C-alpha positions in Angstrom: -4.3 -14.0 5.7 -0.7 -13.9 5.4 1.6 -14.4 8.4 4.0 -12.2 9.9 7.4 -13.0 10.6 9.8 -10.5 12.2 13.4 -11.9 12.2 16.3 -10.7 13.1 18.3 -9.6 10.2 21.9 -10.2 11.2 21.1 -13.1 13.5 17.8 -15.0 12.2 15.5 -17.5 14.3 16.2 -20.8 12.9 12.9 -21.7 14.1 11.2 -19.1 11.9 13.3 -19.6 9.3 12.0 -23.6 9.3 8.5 -22.5 9.4 9.1 -20.0 6.3 10.9 -23.0 4.4 7.7 -25.8 5.1 5.5 -22.7 4.1 7.8 -22.3 0.8 7.6 -26.5 0.7 3.8 -26.3 1.0 3.3 -24.1 -2.1 3.1 -20.6 -0.4 4.4 -17.4 -1.7 6.6 -15.1 0.2 8.0 -11.8 0.4 11.9 -11.6 1.9 14.1 -9.0 1.9 17.3 -8.6 0.2 20.4 -6.6 -0.6 18.8 -4.8 -3.0 15.1 -4.6 -2.1 12.2 -6.8 -1.8 11.0 -9.9 -3.4 8.8 -12.3 -3.4 9.7 -16.4 -3.9 8.2 -19.4 -4.3 9.7 -23.3 -4.7 11.7 -23.6 -7.8 9.5 -26.5 -8.7 5.8 -25.6 -7.8 4.1 -24.7 -11.0 1.3 -23.3 -9.6 3.0 -21.2 -7.5 5.2 -19.8 -9.8 2.2 -18.4 -12.1 0.6 -17.0 -8.7 3.4 -14.9 -8.5 3.7 -13.7 -12.4 -0.3 -12.5 -11.5 0.9 -10.9 -8.3 3.7 -9.5 -10.2 2.0 -8.4 -13.1 4.4 -9.9 -15.6 4.2 -12.5 -18.6 6.3 -15.4 -18.8 8.5 -13.4 -21.2 9.9 -11.7 -18.2 13.0 -13.4 -16.3 12.6 -14.8 -13.1 15.1 -14.8 -10.8 16.5 -17.9 -9.4 18.1 -17.3 -5.9 21.0 -19.0 -5.1 23.6 -19.7 -2.7 27.1 -19.6 -3.9 28.4 -19.8 -7.4 28.6 -23.5 -7.7 24.6 -24.1 -7.2 24.6 -21.0 -10.1 26.8 -23.5 -12.2 24.2 -26.2 -12.1 21.2 -24.2 -13.8 23.3 -22.3 -15.9 26.5 -22.8 -18.4 29.1 -20.7 -17.4 32.6 -20.3 -18.9 35.8 -19.2 -18.0 34.9 -15.5 -18.7 31.6 -15.5 -17.1 33.0 -17.2 -14.0 35.7 -14.7 -12.9 32.9 -11.9 -13.6 30.6 -14.0 -11.0 33.5 -14.7 -8.7 34.4 -11.0 -8.5 30.5 -9.7 -8.0 28.6 -12.5 -5.8 27.2 -12.1 -3.3 25.6 -8.6 -4.2 23.3 -6.9 -5.2 23.9 -8.5 -9.1 21.0 -10.4 -11.3 22.6 -12.6 -14.3 21.3 -13.2 -17.4 23.2 -16.5 -18.4 22.3 -19.3 -21.0 19.9 -22.0 -18.7 20.6 -25.7 -18.3 18.2 -28.6 -18.8 18.3 -28.5 -14.8 15.9 -25.1 -14.9 12.3 -25.8 -15.9 10.9 -24.7 -19.1 8.8 -22.8 -17.6 11.4 -20.8 -15.6 13.5 -19.7 -18.7 12.9 -17.1 -21.4 10.5 -19.0 -23.8 12.5 -18.1 -26.9 16.0 -17.1 -25.9 16.2 -20.2 -23.0 18.3 -17.7 -20.2 17.8 -17.6 -17.0 18.6 -14.8 -14.1 20.6 -15.7 -11.6 21.8 -14.0 -8.2 23.5 -14.8 -5.0 22.2 -12.1 -2.6 24.4 -10.6 0.3 21.8 -11.2 3.0 21.9 -13.1 6.1 17.8 -14.0 5.9 17.8 -15.2 2.6 21.4 -17.0 2.9 19.7 -18.7 6.2 16.4 -19.8 4.1 18.2 -20.9 1.2 20.5 -23.4 3.9 17.3 -24.6 4.8 16.0 -25.2 1.7 18.9 -26.6 0.0 18.1 -25.5 -3.6 17.6 -22.4 -5.0 14.2 -20.6 -5.1 12.9 -18.6 -7.5 11.9 -14.9 -7.4 11.4 -11.1 -8.7 11.5 -7.8 -7.1 8.5 -6.3 -5.4 7.4 -4.1 -7.8 3.6 -4.2 -8.4 1.7 -3.9 -11.4 1.5 -0.4 -12.6 4.2 0.7 -10.5 7.5 1.8 -10.7 8.8 2.0 -7.5 9.7 -1.6 -5.4 8.4 -2.4 -1.9 11.0 -1.6 0.5 8.8 -1.5 4.2 7.3 -4.4 5.7 4.3 -3.0 6.6 3.6 -1.7 3.6 4.3 -5.1 2.1 2.2 -6.8 4.2 -0.6 -4.0 4.1 -1.1 -4.6 -0.1 -0.3 -8.1 -0.2 -1.6 -9.5 2.9 -4.5 -11.5 1.2 -2.0 -12.9 -1.6 1.3 -14.3 0.3 0.8 -16.9 2.9 4.3 -15.2 4.3 5.7 -11.6 4.9 8.7 -12.0 6.2 10.1 -8.4 8.2 14.1 -8.3 8.1 13.8 -4.6 8.5 13.6 -1.6 5.7 15.0 -2.4 2.9 17.3 -0.4 -0.2 15.1 1.9 -2.2 17.2 -0.1 -5.5 16.2 -3.3 -7.1 19.4 -4.9 -8.4 21.4 -4.1 -10.8 21.0 -6.5 -14.1 23.7 -7.1 -16.5 23.6 -9.5 -19.1 26.4 -12.4 -19.7 25.3 -14.2 -22.9 27.0 -12.5 -25.4 31.0 -11.5 -26.0 30.9 -8.7 -23.6 28.4 -7.9 -20.4 25.5 -5.8 -21.4 23.8 -3.5 -18.8 20.5 -4.4 -18.8 18.8 -2.3 -15.4 20.9 -0.2 -13.2 20.2 -0.7 -9.7 22.3 -1.0 -6.6 25.1 -2.5 -7.7 27.9 -0.9 -9.2 27.8 -1.4 -13.2 31.3 -0.2 -13.7 33.4 -3.3 -12.4 32.1 -4.9 -16.0 33.5 -2.3 -17.4 29.8 -0.6 -18.3 
């Protein structure tokens, strides 16, 4: 049975944030709000938690999971970023975008795309997510909370709790989120490529 924390979206209770971080350190999967919709997250280095997250989401190892980072300096640890890519990232972060970039050796092999050696990264503009990342001191691995055989993400914390209370260790209620997932932009080629149109405005990339 999952725990359920009601956390203030603008002024998160540090006591609950610390408890959430401890749950993640202990191998737990957490459903939390972001600046797009709810996401499932777990510890970057916990292989069994990552495999469980993929099972809940119904995706295989060819599906990009996303590293949720605090800022651009953290992104540079996990992805190879040239000056052109950095300028694009700086203009769009934090915000509702996920970027596909070439992974560095810091990324565990099981988290990068098996054939392309790429990784999805984002810097969410959400206070709860940001304070939790600060408390952890490292990125979270995550994925949009869309359940198998469904096309729409879950955005209401009570529905998340009802449907996942036996599969995740914690649901963070930070209020209802947006209906749209992140906009996914592939930056590995010579020009940005739109992979998924979501909440972020892709026109800033000329798309």
